[in-house]
C-alpha positions in Angstrom: 26.3 24.8 22.8 26.2 21.7 25.4 22.4 22.0 24.4 22.9 21.9 20.7 25.2 18.6 20.6 23.2 17.1 23.3 20.2 17.3 20.4 21.7 16.3 18.1 23.6 13.5 19.1 19.7 12.4 20.8 18.3 12.6 17.6 20.5 10.3 15.6 20.3 7.8 18.9 16.3 8.1 18.2 16.9 8.0 14.8 19.5 4.5 15.5 16.8 3.1 18.2 13.8 3.8 15.2 15.5 1.7 12.9 16.9 -1.3 14.9 12.8 -1.1 15.3 11.8 -0.4 12.5 9.3 1.9 13.5 11.3 4.8 11.6 8.7 5.0 9.2 5.8 6.4 11.8 8.2 9.2 13.6 9.9 12.5 12.2 12.8 14.1 13.5 11.5 15.6 16.3 10.3 12.2 18.1 13.1 10.9 17.1 15.1 13.9 19.5 12.0 13.2 22.3 13.1 9.1 22.2 16.7 10.0 21.9 16.4 12.1 25.1 14.0 10.4 26.6 15.7 6.3 26.3 18.6 8.4 27.2 17.3 8.6 30.9 15.5 5.9 31.1 18.8 3.6 30.0 20.4 6.4 33.2 18.0 4.2 35.5 18.6 1.5 34.6 22.4 0.7 32.9 24.4 2.9 34.5 24.1 2.1 37.7 24.9 -2.0 36.3 27.6 -0.8 34.2 28.9 2.9 35.9 28.4 4.5 32.6 27.0 8.0 32.4 24.9 8.7 29.3 24.3 11.6 27.0 22.2 13.5 29.3 24.6 13.9 31.8 27.5 16.0 29.1 29.2 12.4 29.4 29.5 12.0 25.4 32.0 8.5 25.2 31.1 5.0 23.5 29.7 3.6 26.4 27.5 6.6 27.3 25.8 6.3 23.7 25.7 2.8 24.1 23.8 3.5 27.8 22.1 5.4 25.8 20.7 3.9 22.9 19.8 0.8 24.7 17.3 3.1 26.7 15.6 4.4 23.7 15.0 0.8 22.3 13.9 -0.2 25.7 11.3 3.0 25.0 10.3 1.6 21.9 9.9 -1.7 22.9 7.9 -0.2 25.9 5.3 2.1 23.6 5.4 -0.9 20.8 3.9 -3.0 23.2 1.4 -0.7 24.7 0.6 0.1 20.7 0.6 -2.7 19.2 0.6 -5.5 21.6 3.9 -6.7 20.5 7.4 -5.9 21.2 7.9 -5.6 17.2 
């Protein structure tokens, strides 16, 4: 059951991040899930030690973990856009 919740929450976080970065038209549902989960890993690596909050990858479903995962997903999309287009947006 945790895996299903992890995939759904990762998909929602990836979708919200793609809406923020205006890449939603280029991504499908599967890529939104990947962006959400990989972004949560990135947020856990960069932001969690600073704030002391876990991520959705650590089975910690709180508002703080959602925000850390969302920020990580936005950072991931910004880096991908930087290499693909030469600009963050």
